PATOR-706952 format. One record per residue: x, y, z of N, C-alpha, C, O, CB in turn. Coordinates in nm, 3 decimals, always signed. Glycine has a CB too. Example, Ala and Ser with C-alpha at 12.3 -4.5 7.8 and 13.67 -1.06 7.14 Angstrom:
<recs>
     n.px     n.py     n.pz    ca.px    ca.py    ca.pz     c.px     c.py     c.pz     o.px     o.py     o.pz    cb.px    cb.py    cb.pz
   +1.319   -0.569   +0.780   +1.230   -0.450   +0.780   +1.320   -0.330   +0.780   +1.424   -0.332   +0.846   +1.131   -0.447   +0.905
   +1.285   -0.225   +0.708   +1.367   -0.106   +0.714   +1.290   +0.003   +0.787   +1.341   +0.114   +0.804   +1.408   -0.060   +0.572
</recs>
This chain:
<recs>
     n.px     n.py     n.pz    ca.px    ca.py    ca.pz     c.px     c.py     c.pz     o.px     o.py     o.pz    cb.px    cb.py    cb.pz
  +15.298  +23.748   -5.365  +15.375  +23.857   -5.314  +15.519  +23.840   -5.355  +15.578  +23.733   -5.342  +15.361  +23.867   -5.162
  +15.576  +23.949   -5.405  +15.718  +23.945   -5.440  +15.782  +24.076   -5.397  +15.713  +24.174   -5.368  +15.738  +23.919   -5.593
  +15.913  +24.076   -5.394  +15.982  +24.197   -5.355  +15.996  +24.206   -5.204  +15.997  +24.105   -5.133  +15.911  +24.319   -5.408
  +16.005  +24.329   -5.157  +16.024  +24.355   -5.015  +15.890  +24.340   -4.943  +15.788  +24.393   -4.987  +16.083  +24.497   -4.991
  +15.893  +24.269   -4.833  +15.773  +24.248   -4.753  +15.774  +24.342   -4.634  +15.879  +24.374   -4.579  +15.761  +24.101   -4.706
  +15.655  +24.385   -4.597  +15.643  +24.463   -4.474  +15.538  +24.397   -4.387  +15.460  +24.315   -4.436  +15.607  +24.613   -4.505
  +15.534  +24.432   -4.259  +15.441  +24.365   -4.168  +15.295  +24.374   -4.211  +15.219  +24.279   -4.191  +15.455  +24.424   -4.031
  +15.254  +24.485   -4.270  +15.114  +24.499   -4.311  +15.080  +24.400   -4.422  +14.975  +24.336   -4.418  +15.086  +24.644   -4.359
  +15.170  +24.387   -4.521  +15.147  +24.291   -4.630  +15.139  +24.148   -4.577  +15.053  +24.070   -4.617  +15.259  +24.300   -4.736
  +15.229  +24.115   -4.486  +15.232  +23.979   -4.431  +15.107  +23.952   -4.347  +15.048  +23.845   -4.357  +15.358  +23.958   -4.346
  +15.067  +24.049   -4.267  +14.946  +24.030   -4.186  +14.822  +24.018   -4.273  +14.730  +23.943   -4.241  +14.929  +24.145   -4.086
  +14.821  +24.091   -4.384  +14.710  +24.078   -4.480  +14.706  +23.937   -4.537  +14.599  +23.877   -4.548  +14.724  +24.182   -4.594
  +14.822  +23.885   -4.573  +14.831  +23.748   -4.627  +14.786  +23.646   -4.522  +14.714  +23.552   -4.554  +14.975  +23.717   -4.674
  +14.829  +23.665   -4.399  +14.790  +23.574   -4.290  +14.638  +23.575   -4.273  +14.576  +23.470   -4.257  +14.859  +23.614   -4.158
  +14.579  +23.693   -4.276  +14.433  +23.703   -4.263  +14.361  +23.635   -4.379  +14.260  +23.567   -4.359  +14.390  +23.851   -4.254
  +14.414  +23.653   -4.499  +14.356  +23.589   -4.618  +14.358  +23.436   -4.604  +14.258  +23.369   -4.630  +14.433  +23.632   -4.745
  +14.472  +23.383   -4.563  +14.484  +23.238   -4.548  +14.393  +23.189   -4.435  +14.330  +23.084   -4.448  +14.631  +23.198   -4.519
  +14.387  +23.263   -4.326  +14.298  +23.225   -4.214  +14.153  +23.218   -4.260  +14.079  +23.128   -4.222  +14.312  +23.325   -4.098
  +14.113  +23.314   -4.342  +13.976  +23.314   -4.396  +13.951  +23.194   -4.487  +13.844  +23.134   -4.485  +13.948  +23.443   -4.472
  +14.052  +23.161   -4.567  +14.039  +23.044   -4.656  +14.028  +22.915   -4.574  +13.952  +22.825   -4.609  +14.159  +23.036   -4.752
  +14.104  +22.907   -4.467  +14.096  +22.788   -4.380  +13.957  +22.779   -4.318  +13.897  +22.671   -4.315  +14.204  +22.793   -4.268
  +13.905  +22.891   -4.269  +13.772  +22.891   -4.208  +13.665  +22.849   -4.309  +13.576  +22.771   -4.277  +13.738  +23.030   -4.151
  +13.674  +22.901   -4.431  +13.577  +22.863   -4.535  +13.594  +22.717   -4.574  +13.497  +22.650   -4.611  +13.593  +22.954   -4.659
  +13.717  +22.668   -4.567  +13.745  +22.530   -4.605  +13.678  +22.428   -4.515  +13.654  +22.315   -4.558  +13.891  +22.506   -4.604
  +13.648  +22.465   -4.393  +13.580  +22.373   -4.303  +13.446  +22.331   -4.363  +13.411  +22.213   -4.361  +13.559  +22.438   -4.163
  +13.373  +22.426   -4.417  +13.244  +22.395   -4.480  +13.264  +22.312   -4.606  +13.184  +22.223   -4.635  +13.169  +22.525   -4.514
  +13.369  +22.340   -4.681  +13.398  +22.263   -4.802  +13.425  +22.117   -4.766  +13.373  +22.026   -4.829  +13.518  +22.323   -4.878
  +13.508  +22.096   -4.664  +13.541  +21.960   -4.622  +13.417  +21.887   -4.571  +13.394  +21.772   -4.606  +13.650  +21.962   -4.514
  +13.338  +21.955   -4.490  +13.216  +21.892   -4.437  +13.121  +21.855   -4.551  +13.064  +21.746   -4.551  +13.146  +21.987   -4.338
  +13.105  +21.944   -4.645  +13.018  +21.914   -4.760  +13.070  +21.798   -4.843  +12.992  +21.714   -4.886  +13.004  +22.036   -4.848
  +13.201  +21.794   -4.864  +13.260  +21.685   -4.942  +13.247  +21.552   -4.868  +13.220  +21.449   -4.930  +13.407  +21.714   -4.971
  +13.265  +21.554   -4.737  +13.249  +21.431   -4.659  +13.104  +21.384   -4.661  +13.077  +21.265   -4.676  +13.296  +21.453   -4.513
  +13.012  +21.477   -4.646  +12.870  +21.444   -4.650  +12.834  +21.380   -4.785  +12.761  +21.280   -4.791  +12.784  +21.570   -4.626
  +12.885  +21.439   -4.893  +12.859  +21.387   -5.028  +12.918  +21.247   -5.046  +12.853  +21.158   -5.101  +12.916  +21.482   -5.135
  +13.041  +21.228   -4.998  +13.106  +21.098   -5.011  +13.029  +20.990   -4.936  +13.011  +20.879   -4.987  +13.250  +21.104   -4.960
  +12.983  +21.023   -4.817  +12.907  +20.924   -4.739  +12.772  +20.893   -4.804  +12.727  +20.778   -4.803  +12.885  +20.973   -4.596
  +12.708  +20.995   -4.859  +12.579  +20.974   -4.926  +12.598  +20.884   -5.049  +12.517  +20.796   -5.075  +12.516  +21.109   -4.968
  +12.705  +20.908   -5.124  +12.732  +20.825   -5.243  +12.767  +20.683   -5.203  +12.729  +20.588   -5.273  +12.847  +20.886   -5.326
  +12.837  +20.667   -5.092  +12.871  +20.531   -5.046  +12.744  +20.457   -5.004  +12.729  +20.338   -5.033  +12.971  +20.536   -4.928
  +12.653  +20.527   -4.936  +12.525  +20.465   -4.898  +12.444  +20.427   -5.022  +12.381  +20.321   -5.026  +12.443  +20.559   -4.809
  +12.445  +20.514   -5.122  +12.372  +20.486   -5.246  +12.429  +20.362   -5.315  +12.355  +20.279   -5.368  +12.377  +20.607   -5.342
  +12.561  +20.349   -5.313  +12.623  +20.229   -5.369  +12.581  +20.105   -5.291  +12.542  +20.005   -5.350  +12.775  +20.243   -5.369
  +12.590  +20.112   -5.160  +12.553  +19.996   -5.077  +12.409  +19.954   -5.103  +12.379  +19.835   -5.114  +12.572  +20.029   -4.927
  +12.320  +20.052   -5.113  +12.179  +20.022   -5.137  +12.158  +19.964   -5.277  +12.084  +19.867   -5.293  +12.094  +20.149   -5.121
  +12.223  +20.021   -5.377  +12.210  +19.969   -5.513  +12.265  +19.827   -5.521  +12.206  +19.741   -5.588  +12.284  +20.059   -5.614
  +12.375  +19.802   -5.454  +12.433  +19.668   -5.453  +12.336  +19.569   -5.389  +12.313  +19.460   -5.441  +12.569  +19.668   -5.378
  +12.279  +19.607   -5.275  +12.186  +19.518   -5.204  +12.065  +19.487   -5.291  +12.022  +19.371   -5.298  +12.141  +19.581   -5.072
  +12.009  +19.588   -5.355  +11.891  +19.564   -5.442  +11.929  +19.476   -5.561  +11.853  +19.386   -5.598  +11.832  +19.698   -5.491
  +12.043  +19.501   -5.621  +12.086  +19.422   -5.736  +12.112  +19.278   -5.693  +12.082  +19.185   -5.768  +12.212  +19.482   -5.799
  +12.167  +19.258   -5.576  +12.194  +19.123   -5.526  +12.063  +19.047   -5.505  +12.052  +18.930   -5.539  +12.275  +19.130   -5.394
  +11.965  +19.117   -5.448  +11.835  +19.052   -5.424  +11.765  +19.015   -5.554  +11.697  +18.913   -5.561  +11.745  +19.143   -5.342
  +11.782  +19.097   -5.658  +11.716  +19.071   -5.787  +11.784  +18.962   -5.867  +11.720  +18.898   -5.951  +11.711  +19.198   -5.869
  +11.912  +18.938   -5.843  +11.989  +18.844   -5.924  +11.946  +18.700   -5.895  +11.901  +18.667   -5.785  +12.139  +18.861   -5.898
  +11.962  +18.616   -5.997  +11.933  +18.473   -5.984  +12.064  +18.395   -5.984  +12.168  +18.445   -6.025  +11.841  +18.424   -6.100
  +12.056  +18.272   -5.936  +12.171  +18.184   -5.941  +12.238  +18.170   -5.805  +12.187  +18.218   -5.704  +12.271  +18.234   -6.041
  +12.353  +18.102   -5.806  +12.427  +18.081   -5.682  +12.478  +18.215   -5.625  +12.487  +18.315   -5.696  +12.544  +17.985   -5.705
  +12.511  +18.213   -5.498  +12.550  +18.336   -5.428  +12.666  +18.407   -5.496  +12.662  +18.530   -5.509  +12.587  +18.304   -5.285
  +12.768  +18.335   -5.538  +12.884  +18.402   -5.598  +12.847  +18.469   -5.730  +12.902  +18.574   -5.763  +12.998  +18.302   -5.619
  +12.756  +18.409   -5.806  +12.712  +18.472   -5.932  +12.625  +18.594   -5.905  +12.635  +18.695   -5.975  +12.634  +18.370   -6.019
  +12.540  +18.586   -5.802  +12.457  +18.702   -5.767  +12.545  +18.817   -5.722  +12.516  +18.933   -5.754  +12.356  +18.665   -5.655
  +12.651  +18.787   -5.649  +12.742  +18.892   -5.603  +12.806  +18.964   -5.721  +12.810  +19.087   -5.724  +12.851  +18.832   -5.511
  +12.856  +18.888   -5.818  +12.919  +18.951   -5.934  +12.818  +19.030   -6.017  +12.850  +19.138   -6.066  +12.985  +18.845   -6.022
  +12.699  +18.978   -6.031  +12.594  +19.051   -6.102  +12.562  +19.181   -6.031  +12.546  +19.286   -6.095  +12.467  +18.964   -6.114
  +12.553  +19.175   -5.900  +12.523  +19.295   -5.821  +12.637  +19.396   -5.833  +12.611  +19.516   -5.844  +12.500  +19.259   -5.673
  +12.761  +19.350   -5.832  +12.874  +19.442   -5.847  +12.871  +19.511   -5.983  +12.898  +19.631   -5.992  +13.006  +19.367   -5.829
  +12.840  +19.437   -6.086  +12.832  +19.496   -6.220  +12.717  +19.597   -6.226  +12.735  +19.708   -6.277  +12.812  +19.386   -6.327
  +12.602  +19.560   -6.175  +12.485  +19.648   -6.180  +12.506  +19.776   -6.097  +12.457  +19.883   -6.134  +12.361  +19.573   -6.131
  +12.576  +19.764   -5.986  +12.595  +19.878   -5.896  +12.720  +19.960   -5.928  +12.749  +20.057   -5.858  +12.601  +19.830   -5.753
  +12.795  +19.922   -6.032  +12.922  +19.989   -6.062  +12.908  +20.141   -6.083  +12.996  +20.214   -6.037  +12.982  +19.928   -6.184
  +12.805  +20.191   -6.149  +12.795  +20.338   -6.161  +12.788  +20.407   -6.024  +12.841  +20.517   -6.007  +12.671  +20.375   -6.244
  +12.723  +20.342   -5.929  +12.716  +20.398   -5.793  +12.853  +20.391   -5.724  +12.890  +20.481   -5.649  +12.610  +20.323   -5.709
  +12.925  +20.285   -5.749  +13.060  +20.273   -5.691  +13.150  +20.381   -5.749  +13.229  +20.442   -5.676  +13.121  +20.133   -5.718
  +13.140  +20.406   -5.880  +13.222  +20.509   -5.943  +13.190  +20.646   -5.884  +13.281  +20.725   -5.856  +13.199  +20.510   -6.096
  +13.061  +20.675   -5.865  +13.021  +20.804   -5.806  +13.073  +20.816   -5.663  +13.117  +20.924   -5.623  +12.867  +20.818   -5.807
  +13.070  +20.708   -5.588  +13.122  +20.709   -5.451  +13.273  +20.733   -5.451  +13.324  +20.806   -5.366  +13.088  +20.577   -5.380
  +13.343  +20.670   -5.544  +13.488  +20.689   -5.553  +13.523  +20.833   -5.588  +13.615  +20.891   -5.530  +13.548  +20.593   -5.656
  +13.452  +20.891   -5.682  +13.476  +21.031   -5.721  +13.451  +21.124   -5.602  +13.528  +21.216   -5.578  +13.387  +21.072   -5.841
  +13.343  +21.098   -5.528  +13.312  +21.180   -5.411  +13.419  +21.164   -5.303  +13.454  +21.261   -5.236  +13.174  +21.143   -5.354
  +13.470  +21.044   -5.285  +13.576  +21.020   -5.187  +13.704  +21.093   -5.226  +13.773  +21.148   -5.140  +13.603  +20.869   -5.173
  +13.735  +21.092   -5.354  +13.854  +21.164   -5.402  +13.839  +21.313   -5.377  +13.935  +21.379   -5.336  +13.878  +21.136   -5.552
  +13.720  +21.368   -5.400  +13.696  +21.511   -5.375  +13.711  +21.543   -5.227  +13.767  +21.647   -5.191  +13.554  +21.552   -5.425
  +13.663  +21.456   -5.142  +13.676  +21.475   -4.997  +13.822  +21.474   -4.956  +13.866  +21.562   -4.882  +13.598  +21.366   -4.921
  +13.898  +21.377   -5.003  +14.041  +21.369   -4.969  +14.116  +21.490   -5.022  +14.207  +21.541   -4.956  +14.102  +21.239   -5.025
  +14.079  +21.537   -5.140  +14.142  +21.657   -5.196  +14.116  +21.778   -5.107  +14.206  +21.858   -5.082  +14.091  +21.684   -5.340
  +13.994  +21.792   -5.059  +13.959  +21.903   -4.969  +14.041  +21.895   -4.841  +14.089  +21.997   -4.791  +13.808  +21.903   -4.936
  +14.058  +21.776   -4.788  +14.140  +21.759   -4.667  +14.287  +21.796   -4.692  +14.350  +21.863   -4.610  +14.131  +21.615   -4.616
  +14.340  +21.752   -4.808  +14.480  +21.785   -4.840  +14.498  +21.935   -4.861  +14.599  +21.992   -4.820  +14.525  +21.709   -4.966
  +14.400  +21.998   -4.923  +14.407  +22.142   -4.944  +14.408  +22.215   -4.810  +14.484  +22.310   -4.791  +14.287  +22.190   -5.030
  +14.324  +22.172   -4.717  +14.319  +22.234   -4.585  +14.452  +22.218   -4.513  +14.501  +22.312   -4.450  +14.205  +22.173   -4.500
  +14.511  +22.101   -4.522  +14.640  +22.078   -4.456  +14.748  +22.166   -4.519  +14.833  +22.220   -4.447  +14.681  +21.928   -4.467
  +14.746  +22.183   -4.650  +14.844  +22.269   -4.717  +14.826  +22.414   -4.675  +14.924  +22.486   -4.656  +14.831  +22.255   -4.871
  +14.700  +22.458   -4.662  +14.675  +22.595   -4.617  +14.727  +22.617   -4.474  +14.781  +22.723   -4.444  +14.525  +22.627   -4.623
  +14.710  +22.519   -4.389  +14.761  +22.532   -4.252  +14.914  +22.545   -4.252  +14.969  +22.623   -4.175  +14.718  +22.410   -4.168
  +14.980  +22.470   -4.338  +15.127  +22.481   -4.347  +15.167  +22.616   -4.405  +15.265  +22.676   -4.361  +15.184  +22.367   -4.435
  +15.091  +22.664   -4.503  +15.120  +22.796   -4.559  +15.101  +22.905   -4.454  +15.180  +22.999   -4.446  +15.031  +22.823   -4.681
  +14.996  +22.892   -4.374  +14.973  +22.988   -4.267  +15.090  +22.989   -4.169  +15.138  +23.095   -4.129  +14.842  +22.957   -4.193
  +15.135  +22.872   -4.131  +15.249  +22.862   -4.039  +15.372  +22.930   -4.099  +15.445  +23.001   -4.029  +15.280  +22.715   -4.007
  +15.396  +22.910   -4.228  +15.511  +22.971   -4.294  +15.500  +23.124   -4.292  +15.598  +23.193   -4.264  +15.522  +22.921   -4.439
  +15.382  +23.175   -4.320  +15.364  +23.320   -4.319  +15.375  +23.377   -4.178  +15.422  +23.489   -4.160  +15.230  +23.358   -4.379
  +15.332  +23.301   -4.080  +15.349  +23.347   -3.941  +15.498  +23.354   -3.905  +15.540  +23.446   -3.835  +15.275  +23.253   -3.843
  +15.575  +23.260   -3.954  +15.720  +23.262   -3.931  +15.783  +23.383   -4.000  +15.866  +23.453   -3.942  +15.785  +23.132   -3.981
  +15.742  +23.407   -4.124  +15.792  +23.523   -4.197  +15.758  +23.651   -4.121  +15.840  +23.742   -4.109  +15.734  +23.528   -4.341
  +15.635  +23.658   -4.071  +15.591  +23.775   -3.997  +15.681  +23.798   -3.874  +15.721  +23.911   -3.846  +15.444  +23.759   -3.953
  +15.710  +23.693   -3.802  +15.797  +23.704   -3.685  +15.936  +23.754   -3.723  +15.995  +23.837   -3.654  +15.808  +23.569   -3.615
  +15.989  +23.703   -3.835  +16.121  +23.746   -3.880  +16.121  +23.893   -3.921  +16.214  +23.967   -3.887  +16.168  +23.659   -3.998
  +16.020  +23.935   -3.992  +16.011  +24.075   -4.035  +16.000  +24.167   -3.914  +16.066  +24.271   -3.907  +15.890  +24.097   -4.130
  +15.917  +24.130   -3.819  +15.902  +24.211   -3.698  +16.035  +24.221   -3.623  +16.071  +24.327   -3.573  +15.792  +24.151   -3.605
  +16.108  +24.111   -3.616  +16.238  +24.112   -3.548  +16.335  +24.204   -3.621  +16.412  +24.276   -3.557  +16.296  +23.968   -3.538
  +16.334  +24.203   -3.754  +16.421  +24.291   -3.831  +16.384  +24.437   -3.808  +16.472  +24.521   -3.789  +16.412  +24.257   -3.980
  +16.254  +24.467   -3.811  +16.210  +24.603   -3.787  +16.252  +24.649   -3.646  +16.300  +24.761   -3.628  +16.056  +24.614   -3.805
  +16.232  +24.563   -3.548  +16.269  +24.598   -3.410  +16.420  +24.619   -3.396  +16.465  +24.709   -3.326  +16.222  +24.488   -3.312
  +16.498  +24.535   -3.464  +16.643  +24.548   -3.458  +16.688  +24.680   -3.521  +16.788  +24.738   -3.480  +16.711  +24.429   -3.530
  +16.613  +24.725   -3.620  +16.647  +24.851   -3.687  +16.591  +24.971   -3.612  +16.614  +25.085   -3.651  +16.596  +24.852   -3.831
  +16.516  +24.945   -3.505  +16.457  +25.054   -3.426  +16.330  +25.111   -3.486  +16.290  +25.223   -3.454  +16.557  +25.164   -3.409
  +16.268  +25.035   -3.574  +16.141  +25.080   -3.638  +16.027  +25.006   -3.572  +16.032  +24.885   -3.555  +16.142  +25.054   -3.794
  +15.922  +25.080   -3.535  +15.803  +25.015   -3.477  +15.713  +24.973   -3.592  +15.680  +25.052   -3.680  +15.726  +25.111   -3.378
  +15.673  +24.846   -3.590  +15.587  +24.795   -3.697  +15.443  +24.788   -3.657  +15.358  +24.748   -3.736  +15.633  +24.660   -3.742
</recs>
């Protein structure tokens, strides 16, 4: 939005952002679910690799870490996506607050000018 704002434009923007926030709840939940599933897959792959490995405990641990690394990478990518979804939601909430403030200011200007908005 650029130029002169009016209450209808601002309320439309507020509604748009509110809808995006509501939809974002499902995005965040899905991303969190995916991250946890990937973390469990890593833990399971690590445990199986550790059990299959031979040698002293410290060597089995390193072997298991190497073998399970693709699962760790997938878990890390899923965690990053989850954190990104959370940051996006927080940014939308701040944007909503800003537009609500703008809306209040515009309404006050209209009222001061004797115009009903």
